[in-house]
Every structure is written in C-alpha cells, then in structure tokens.
C-alpha positions in Angstrom: 90.2 -95.3 37.7 86.5 -95.5 37.3 85.0 -94.0 34.2 83.0 -90.8 34.7 79.9 -92.2 33.0 76.4 -92.0 34.4 74.2 -94.8 33.2 71.2 -93.6 31.3 67.7 -95.1 31.5 67.4 -97.6 28.7 65.4 -96.4 25.7 63.3 -99.5 25.7 61.7 -98.5 29.1 60.7 -95.1 27.8 59.4 -96.5 24.6 57.4 -99.2 26.6 55.9 -96.5 28.9 54.8 -94.5 25.9 53.4 -97.5 24.2 51.4 -98.4 27.4 50.1 -94.9 27.7 48.9 -95.0 24.1 47.2 -98.3 24.6 45.4 -97.0 27.7 44.3 -93.9 25.7 43.1 -96.1 22.7 41.1 -98.3 25.1 39.5 -95.2 26.7 38.6 -93.8 23.3 37.0 -97.1 22.3 34.9 -97.1 25.5 33.9 -93.6 24.9 32.9 -94.4 21.3 30.8 -97.4 22.3 29.1 -95.4 25.1 28.2 -92.7 22.7 26.9 -95.3 20.1 24.7 -96.9 22.8 23.4 -93.5 23.9 22.5 -92.4 20.4 20.9 -95.7 19.7 18.8 -95.6 22.8 17.7 -92.0 21.9 16.7 -93.2 18.3 14.8 -96.2 19.8 13.0 -94.0 22.3 12.0 -91.5 19.6 10.7 -94.2 17.4 8.7 -95.8 20.3 7.1 -92.4 21.0 6.3 -91.7 17.3 5.0 -95.2 16.5 3.1 -96.8 19.5 2.0 -100.4 19.4 2.5 -102.7 16.5 3.6 -99.9 14.2 6.8 -99.6 16.1 8.4 -102.8 14.8 7.8 -101.9 11.1 9.1 -98.4 11.8 12.2 -99.9 13.5 12.8 -102.1 10.5 12.4 -99.2 8.0 14.7 -97.1 10.2 17.4 -99.7 10.3 17.3 -100.6 6.6 17.3 -96.9 5.6 20.4 -96.3 7.8 22.4 -99.2 6.5 23.1 -97.2 3.3 24.2 -94.2 5.3 21.0 -92.2 4.6 
C-alpha cells in the first residue's frame, strides 16, 4: 500500500524566494536613494551657480560643503 502523503514544497525554496525578493527590494531602494541624492545635489549646485556667478562660485561651494558637513 502506498502512503497517502502529498509531498509539500520544501521550506527552503519559499525562504529563498522571500530572501531574493527582499534583496531585489533593497537594491531598488538603494538605487532610488542615490538618484534622489544626485538630484538634490544637482539642484543645490545649480542654485549656488545662479546666486554666485564667476569666481565667487567656488568659495561659496566650499562654504556650503563645509557648513553641511556638520549637519547644519
């Protein structure tokens, strides 16, 4: 007589699928973060370039970067 047992999907396959999905989600979140960071940086750079034309720009950029290092 054959046992009346239906084989179940191994738990490791389900866990592996969830792990892969979370890795894909984490990579997408990192990409979105770096895109946002680049966008905000380019907007700050453009605003400084408009406010301080010419040689004043580089000193203003230096002040801006040093001021923002401390989180201010």
